[in-house]
C-alpha positions in Angstrom: 128.0 126.3 111.3 130.9 124.2 112.4 130.4 120.8 114.1 132.8 118.8 116.2 134.4 115.7 114.7 133.2 113.4 117.4 136.3 111.3 117.7 136.2 111.0 121.5 132.4 111.1 122.0 129.9 108.4 122.8 126.4 107.8 121.5 123.6 105.5 122.8 122.1 102.9 120.5 118.4 103.5 119.9 117.7 99.7 119.8 119.8 98.1 122.6 120.6 101.1 124.8 124.4 100.5 125.0 126.9 103.3 124.5 129.2 103.1 121.5 131.7 105.4 119.8 129.8 108.1 117.9 131.6 107.5 114.6 130.6 103.8 114.6 126.9 104.4 114.8 124.8 103.8 111.7 121.5 105.3 110.7 118.8 102.7 109.6 116.1 103.3 107.0 113.6 104.2 109.8 115.9 106.9 111.1 117.1 105.0 114.2 120.8 105.6 115.1 122.0 102.1 116.0 125.3 100.2 116.7 126.8 97.9 114.1 125.5 94.8 115.9 121.9 96.1 115.9 122.0 97.4 112.3 119.5 95.8 110.0 119.2 96.8 106.3 115.9 97.5 104.8 114.2 94.3 103.4 113.2 94.3 99.7 109.7 93.4 100.7 109.3 96.7 102.5 109.8 98.6 99.3 106.6 98.8 97.3 106.6 97.5 93.7 107.2 100.0 91.0 104.0 101.2 89.5 104.0 100.5 85.7 101.4 101.6 83.2 99.2 99.1 81.6 99.7 99.5 77.8 96.2 99.6 76.3 96.6 101.2 72.9 98.9 100.8 70.0 101.2 103.6 68.7 99.7 105.3 65.6 96.8 102.8 65.4 94.6 102.8 62.4 90.8 102.4 62.4 89.3 99.0 61.4 88.2 98.9 57.8 85.3 96.5 57.0 86.4 93.6 54.8 84.4 92.9 51.7 81.8 90.2 52.4 81.2 87.3 50.1 77.9 87.7 48.4 75.8 84.6 49.0 72.8 85.9 47.1 71.6 89.2 45.7 68.2 90.5 46.6 66.6 92.5 43.8 63.3 94.3 43.9 61.0 94.4 40.9 58.9 97.2 39.8 55.9 97.9 42.0 52.7 96.5 40.6 49.8 98.9 40.0 47.8 96.9 42.5 50.1 97.8 45.4 50.8 101.2 47.0 54.4 102.2 46.5 54.5 104.1 49.8 53.8 101.0 51.8 55.9 98.7 49.6 59.3 100.4 49.3 61.2 97.4 48.1 58.9 96.1 45.4 56.7 93.1 44.8 59.1 90.2 44.0 62.5 89.1 45.1 65.2 87.0 43.7 67.6 85.2 46.1 68.8 81.9 47.4 66.8 79.1 48.8 68.1 77.4 52.0 67.0 74.1 53.3 68.2 72.6 56.6 67.1 69.6 58.6 67.6 68.5 62.1 66.0 65.3 63.2 62.4 65.5 61.9 62.3 69.3 61.7 62.8 70.8 58.2 63.3 74.5 57.8 62.8 76.1 54.3 63.2 79.8 53.5 
C-alpha cells in the first residue's frame, strides 16, 4: 500500500492540542504523537532493572571430603568376662582412654 509523504499536512499534538507540520511530530515511548516542544524522552527510572540470576553453585564442584581427625585417645574394648553376657555388653568390660579434668570456680569435673 502506498502512503502520502505528508509534506503539506498538519497533525494535532496529543499533549497540547496545537497543530504542527506532520513531519515534525514525534512519537513518545507511551505511543503519544507530540510536537517537539512537548516531547519527553523516557526516564531511566521507568525501565525496570535487568533481572540477573543469583549464582548459588560452583562450576564442577566436588563433594566435601572429611579431613582426618586428630586422635586424642583410643578406646579399646577388652575381652568380655565370663561373668557378663556378651549380648548385652557389645563393647567389652574395660576401656583405655584419656582422663580429662577441668575446673571452674569450685566445680571440678573429672571423666
